[in-house]
C-alpha positions as CSV (number, residue, x, y, z in Angstrom):
1,M,205.0,103.7,32.1
2,G,203.1,100.9,34.0
3,V,202.6,102.8,37.4
4,Q,200.3,106.0,37.7
5,H,201.8,108.6,40.2
6,I,199.4,109.6,42.7
7,S,200.2,113.0,44.4
8,N,198.0,112.8,47.6
9,R,196.2,110.7,50.0
10,Y,192.6,111.6,49.1
11,G,192.5,110.4,45.6
12,R,193.5,113.9,43.9
13,Q,194.9,113.1,40.4
14,S,196.7,115.7,38.3
15,G,195.2,118.5,40.6
16,T,191.7,117.0,40.5
17,W,189.6,115.4,43.1
18,S,188.1,112.1,42.5
19,R,183.9,111.5,43.4
20,R,184.9,108.8,45.6
21,G,187.7,110.6,47.5
22,L,185.5,113.6,47.9
23,L,182.7,111.5,49.6
24,A,185.3,109.7,51.7
25,A,186.5,113.1,52.6
26,L,183.4,114.4,54.0
27,G,182.6,111.4,56.0
28,A,179.7,110.0,54.0
29,V,178.7,106.3,53.8
30,P,177.7,104.1,50.9
31,A,174.2,104.4,49.4
32,G,172.9,101.1,50.7
33,A,173.7,102.0,54.3
34,A,172.1,105.4,54.2
35,L,168.7,103.8,52.9
36,A,168.7,101.3,55.3
37,G,169.0,104.0,58.2
38,C,166.2,106.2,56.7
39,G,163.1,106.0,58.8
40,S,159.4,107.3,58.9
41,S,158.3,110.5,60.2
42,A,157.8,108.8,63.6
43,D,161.5,108.7,64.0
44,A,161.4,112.6,64.7
45,S,160.9,111.4,68.3
46,A,164.6,110.6,68.7
47,A,165.3,114.3,68.1
48,P,167.3,115.8,71.1
49,D,164.7,118.4,71.7
50,G,161.7,116.1,71.6
51,K,159.7,118.4,69.3
52,G,158.8,115.4,67.1
53,A,157.2,113.3,69.6
54,T,153.6,112.0,68.4
55,A,150.3,111.9,70.8
56,S,150.3,108.2,70.8
57,A,153.9,108.6,72.3
58,K,152.8,110.8,74.8
59,S,149.6,109.0,75.7
60,A,151.5,105.9,76.2
61,T,153.5,107.6,79.2
62,R,150.2,109.0,81.0
63,K,148.6,107.4,84.0
64,A,145.0,107.2,84.8
65,T,143.6,109.8,87.1
66,I,140.9,108.9,89.5
67,A,138.5,111.3,91.2
68,V,136.1,110.3,93.9
69,T,132.8,112.4,95.0
70,P,132.9,113.0,98.1
71,A,136.5,113.8,97.9
72,D,139.4,111.7,99.7
73,G,139.9,112.9,103.3
74,T,136.2,114.4,103.7
75,T,135.0,114.0,107.2
76,K,131.5,115.4,107.2
77,A,130.3,114.2,103.7
78,D,126.8,114.6,102.6
79,F,124.8,111.1,102.7
80,S,121.9,112.3,100.5
81,S,123.6,111.9,97.3
82,P,125.3,108.7,95.6
83,V,129.1,108.2,95.5
84,R,130.7,108.8,92.0
85,V,133.9,107.7,90.6
86,T,135.6,109.0,87.4
87,V,138.8,108.2,85.5
88,T,140.7,110.5,82.8
89,D,143.3,109.1,80.7
90,G,142.0,105.5,81.0
91,T,138.9,103.3,81.8
92,L,137.8,101.7,85.1
93,A,138.1,97.7,85.5
94,S,136.1,97.7,88.9
95,V,135.2,99.8,91.8
96,R,134.4,98.7,95.5
97,V,133.0,101.1,98.1
98,T,133.0,99.4,101.6
99,G,131.7,100.7,104.9
100,N,133.2,100.4,108.5
101,D,129.9,99.0,109.4
102,G,130.6,96.0,106.9
103,S,128.2,97.2,104.3
104,T,128.9,97.7,100.7
105,L,127.5,100.0,98.2
106,A,126.7,98.5,94.8
107,G,126.8,100.6,91.5
108,T,127.4,100.6,87.9
109,L,129.9,101.6,85.3
110,N,128.7,103.9,82.0
111,A,129.0,102.2,78.7
112,A,132.6,104.0,78.3
113,R,133.8,102.7,81.7
114,T,134.8,106.0,82.7
115,R,132.3,106.8,85.4
116,W,131.0,104.6,88.3
117,T,127.8,105.7,90.4
118,S,126.6,103.9,93.4
119,A,122.9,102.6,93.2
120,G,121.9,104.1,96.3
121,N,123.2,106.8,98.9
122,P,126.0,106.2,101.6
123,Y,124.8,105.7,105.0
124,S,125.0,108.4,107.6
125,G,127.8,108.5,110.3
126,T,129.8,105.8,108.3
127,K,133.5,105.7,107.2
128,Y,133.9,104.4,103.7
129,T,136.9,103.2,101.7
130,V,136.7,103.5,98.0
131,T,139.0,101.1,95.9
132,A,139.2,101.9,92.1
133,I,141.1,99.7,89.8
134,P,141.6,101.3,86.2
135,E,142.5,99.1,83.3
136,D,146.3,99.7,83.8
137,G,145.9,97.7,87.1
138,T,147.3,100.0,89.7
139,A,144.6,100.2,92.5
140,R,143.9,103.7,94.0
141,T,142.1,104.1,97.3
142,A,140.2,107.0,99.0
143,T,138.3,107.4,102.1
144,F,135.5,109.8,103.4
145,T,133.4,109.8,106.4
146,T,129.6,110.7,106.2
147,K,128.0,113.1,108.8
148,S,125.7,112.1,111.5
149,P,122.0,113.2,111.0
150,G,120.6,115.7,113.3
151,E,117.3,114.8,114.4
152,T,115.8,111.1,113.8
153,F,112.8,109.3,113.8
154,V,111.7,105.5,114.1
155,G,108.5,103.7,113.3
156,Y,107.0,101.2,115.8
157,F,105.2,98.5,114.2
158,T,102.4,96.2,115.1
159,P,102.1,93.2,115.1
160,E,105.3,91.9,116.8
161,A,108.1,90.4,114.9
162,D,107.7,86.5,114.5
163,S,104.1,86.6,116.1
164,T,100.8,85.1,114.7
165,S,97.8,87.0,114.6
166,G,94.1,86.9,113.5
167,V,93.0,87.5,109.9
168,G,92.1,91.0,110.7
169,M,95.5,92.3,111.9
170,P,96.9,95.3,109.9
171,V,100.5,96.2,109.6
172,S,100.4,99.3,111.6
173,I,103.4,101.8,111.9
174,N,103.6,104.7,114.3
175,F,106.3,107.2,113.9
176,T,108.1,109.2,116.7
177,H,108.2,112.3,114.6
178,A,105.5,113.9,112.4
179,V,106.2,113.0,108.7
180,S,105.8,115.7,106.1
181,D,107.4,113.8,103.0
182,R,104.8,110.9,103.4
183,A,105.6,109.7,99.8
184,A,109.5,109.2,100.6
185,V,108.7,107.7,103.8
186,Q,106.1,105.2,102.3
187,K,108.3,104.3,99.4
188,A,111.1,103.3,102.0
189,I,108.4,100.8,103.5
190,T,107.4,97.5,101.7
191,V,104.8,94.9,103.1
192,T,104.7,91.7,101.1
193,A,102.5,88.6,101.6
194,E,102.8,84.8,100.7
195,P,100.5,83.8,99.1
196,A,101.0,87.1,97.4
197,V,98.0,89.7,97.4
198,E,97.9,93.5,96.6
199,I,98.6,95.6,99.9
200,V,98.2,99.1,100.0
201,G,99.4,101.8,102.7
202,H,96.9,104.4,104.3
203,W,98.0,107.3,106.4
204,F,95.5,108.1,109.3
205,S,98.0,110.9,110.5
206,D,101.4,112.5,109.9
207,T,102.7,109.7,112.4
208,R,100.5,106.7,111.4
209,L,100.5,104.5,108.4
210,D,98.8,101.3,108.2
211,F,98.8,98.4,105.4
212,R,96.2,95.9,104.3
213,P,94.9,93.9,101.4
214,E,91.3,94.5,100.1
215,T,90.0,91.7,102.3
216,Y,91.0,89.9,105.3
217,W,94.2,88.0,105.0
218,A,94.2,84.5,104.1
219,P,94.8,82.0,107.2
220,G,98.4,80.9,107.2
221,T,99.6,83.8,105.4
222,K,103.2,85.0,105.9
223,I,103.8,88.7,105.9
224,T,107.2,90.4,105.5
225,L,107.6,94.1,106.5
226,G,110.7,95.7,105.1
227,L,111.9,98.9,106.5
228,R,114.4,100.8,104.8
229,L,114.1,104.2,106.6
230,K,117.9,104.7,107.5
231,D,118.7,108.2,106.2
232,V,115.2,108.9,104.6
233,Q,114.0,112.5,105.4
234,G,110.9,112.4,106.8
235,A,110.7,116.0,107.5
236,D,113.0,119.0,107.1
237,G,116.3,118.0,108.8
238,V,114.7,114.6,110.2
239,Y,116.1,111.4,109.3
240,G,115.1,107.6,109.8
241,V,117.4,105.2,111.4
242,Q,116.0,101.8,110.7
243,S,116.9,99.2,108.1
244,K,115.5,95.9,108.9
245,D,113.2,93.1,107.5
246,V,110.5,91.5,110.1
247,T,107.9,88.8,109.4
248,F,104.6,87.8,110.8
249,H,102.0,85.1,110.4
250,I,98.2,85.0,110.2
251,G,96.6,82.1,112.0
252,R,93.1,80.7,111.6
253,A,90.3,82.8,110.6
254,Q,88.2,83.6,113.6
255,I,85.2,86.2,113.0
256,S,82.8,87.1,115.9
257,T,79.3,88.9,115.3
258,V,77.7,90.8,118.2
259,D,74.2,91.4,117.6
260,L,73.0,93.9,120.4
261,A,69.3,93.6,119.2
262,T,69.4,89.9,120.3
263,K,72.3,90.2,122.6
264,E,74.1,87.5,121.5
265,M,77.7,87.1,120.2
266,T,78.4,84.3,117.4
267,V,82.0,82.9,116.9
268,R,82.9,81.4,113.6
269,R,86.2,80.0,112.9
270,D,87.2,79.1,109.6
271,G,83.8,79.4,108.3
272,S,82.1,77.3,110.9
273,V,80.2,78.2,114.3
274,I,82.2,77.3,117.2
275,A,80.3,79.1,119.9
276,T,77.5,81.5,120.8
277,Y,77.5,83.6,123.9
278,P,74.9,85.7,125.6
279,V,76.3,89.2,125.9
280,S,75.4,92.7,127.2
281,G,76.4,95.9,125.4
282,G,76.2,99.5,126.1
283,D,72.9,101.1,127.2
284,S,71.1,103.8,125.5
285,D,73.2,106.7,127.1
286,H,76.4,104.9,126.3
287,T,75.9,103.1,123.1
288,T,78.7,100.6,121.6
289,W,80.3,101.6,118.6
290,S,79.2,99.6,115.5
291,G,81.1,98.3,112.8
292,I,84.2,96.2,112.2
293,M,86.8,95.9,115.0
294,V,90.1,94.3,115.6
295,I,91.3,93.0,118.8
296,S,94.4,95.1,119.5
297,E,95.4,94.2,123.0
298,R,94.7,91.4,125.5
299,F,94.7,91.3,129.4
300,K,93.8,88.3,131.6
301,Q,93.1,91.3,134.1
302,T,93.1,94.9,134.0
303,R,91.9,98.0,135.8
304,M,89.0,100.0,134.1
305,E,88.2,103.6,135.5
306,S,85.6,105.8,134.0
307,S,87.8,109.0,134.3
308,T,90.2,107.6,131.6
309,V,87.3,107.6,128.9
310,G,85.8,110.9,130.0
311,L,83.0,109.5,132.2
312,G,83.9,111.1,135.4
313,D,83.9,108.9,138.5
314,E,81.0,106.4,137.5
315,Y,83.2,103.3,137.8
316,D,86.7,102.1,138.8
317,I,87.0,98.4,138.7
318,P,90.8,97.0,139.6
319,D,90.3,93.8,138.1
320,V,88.2,93.5,135.2
321,P,88.7,89.8,133.8
322,H,89.8,88.7,130.3
323,A,89.6,91.9,128.6
324,Q,90.2,92.5,125.0
325,R,90.5,96.0,123.4
326,L,88.5,96.8,120.4
327,T,89.1,100.7,120.1
328,T,91.7,103.3,121.2
329,S,88.9,105.2,122.8
330,G,88.2,102.4,125.4
331,T,85.8,99.7,124.0
332,F,86.5,96.2,125.0
333,V,85.0,92.8,125.1
334,H,85.5,91.4,128.5
335,G,84.5,89.3,131.2
336,N,82.0,90.9,133.9
337,Y,81.5,89.2,137.4
338,W,79.7,92.3,139.0
339,A,76.5,91.9,137.1
340,S,73.5,89.7,137.6
341,T,73.6,86.3,135.4
342,S,70.2,87.6,134.2
343,V,71.7,90.6,132.5
344,F,73.4,88.7,129.8
345,G,71.4,87.8,126.7
346,H,68.7,90.3,127.8
347,K,69.7,93.7,128.8
348,N,72.3,96.1,127.3
349,T,73.6,97.6,130.5
350,S,77.2,98.6,130.2
351,H,79.1,101.9,129.6
352,G,79.9,101.1,126.0
353,C,81.7,97.8,126.1
354,V,80.7,94.2,125.3
355,G,80.5,91.9,128.4
356,L,80.2,88.3,128.9
357,R,79.6,86.5,132.0
358,D,82.6,85.7,134.3
359,A,84.0,85.2,137.7
360,K,86.0,87.3,139.8
361,G,89.9,86.3,139.7
362,A,89.7,85.3,136.0
363,N,90.6,81.7,136.8
364,D,87.4,79.9,136.5
365,T,87.3,78.0,133.1
366,S,83.6,77.4,133.2
367,V,82.4,80.7,132.4
368,D,81.9,82.6,128.7
369,G,84.4,85.3,129.6
370,Y,87.3,82.7,130.1
371,T,86.4,80.6,127.2
372,F,86.0,83.3,124.8
373,Y,89.3,84.9,125.8
374,D,91.2,81.4,125.7
375,S,89.8,81.0,122.1
376,S,90.9,84.5,121.0
377,M,94.1,86.0,119.7
378,L,95.3,89.5,118.6
379,G,94.0,90.4,115.2
380,D,90.8,88.5,115.6
381,V,87.8,90.1,114.1
382,V,84.9,91.4,116.2
383,I,81.7,92.7,114.3
384,V,79.2,94.6,116.1
385,K,75.6,95.6,114.9
386,N,72.4,96.8,116.0
387,S,73.9,98.6,118.7
388,G,72.3,102.1,117.8
389,E,75.8,103.9,117.3
390,K,77.3,104.8,114.2
391,T,80.3,103.1,112.7
392,V,83.6,103.5,114.6
393,E,86.4,105.5,112.9
394,A,88.8,103.7,111.1
395,S,91.7,105.3,112.8
396,N,90.1,104.3,116.3
397,G,92.1,101.2,117.0
398,L,93.1,98.9,114.2
399,N,90.1,99.1,112.5
400,G,90.7,100.2,108.9
401,W,88.4,97.6,107.6
402,N,85.5,99.9,107.8
403,L,86.9,101.9,104.9
404,S,86.0,100.7,101.4
405,W,88.9,99.6,99.3
406,A,88.6,102.8,97.2
407,D,88.8,105.1,100.2
408,W,91.7,103.1,101.8
409,K,93.7,103.5,98.5
410,A,93.0,107.1,98.5
411,G,94.9,107.5,101.9
412,S,97.9,106.3,100.0
413,A,100.9,108.8,99.3
414,L,101.9,106.8,96.3
415,R,98.8,107.0,94.3
């Protein structure tokens, strides 16, 4: 018949649905397009309820979280612990901690770059800004302020900064508060020398710490004292306040030996004798300390009265010329204008000092007292022998050289 009759639009023939017509009626697509649209299980994230999202997809939307210790906004933070910065859901690219005093706190990252710790503690009474940058590149900042210490202490040092002293001058530090944690305080103090030499600290008391090498300093030595006492707890609730470096210099080597048997003082400079002086030392009732002593103070003129050294009213001289202190207890080498010239070199008549012939007014350049004073400096060594008295205590003045090196080192808190 040529033309087949189709009874309806969905391809039904003779009451039967064709397969192609059925697929079209159900809205299906050709087989090739369906495969192309077929994906892996990761595509389940496109589901409207989001239940198919993977861990990696969630992680991609997270931001790094930064935590700072002390916490952001703290106004009375502790200054005895390091600053710490930690990150979760990321790693740290860099951390910077700066104080309002211009200081910065150095620190290090752990191997995983998730934690930064400052190398030292923050200073007291300082406002800090912490800037932490995670690897995602978005900087985070936090601020905190450390509390101020309650009671404080400082260390007064000898010699003076930038001064030049003799070869016997120790570095002596006197603290304004008794120190109970000697190791912590001594650890915060360094004394170095050029040329280099071993230098050890020795505690004479809970307020005095001296430093010296085994033998006298070499002439020309440069000494550097480093004080890092700020916020170091020297005693319960008592903190240091100093953070500074100072330098001193050592001049020529002048060592004078007083022999009270011969009543003569021999002065050697850099190993050569430059002068000898007739002297008078302490009499039998007021013997002069023996041993190694260091000039610690110098006065062109000064008043000396016996009551200050426990000798009642035996003397009061208002204008003693050319006085140089050897002990805290009152021993000096000084000029003497009131004794007969015949005394010097022949008799020991003093109350314990070493006297040289001098003139009233301290201006006569021809007398021994003036000449010796003019040739001396702080830190010069004066050795007294044959005085009939025992060796001076090492703590009585700057006289630690009377201790053996082993005994000196035994007085260190860092043994």
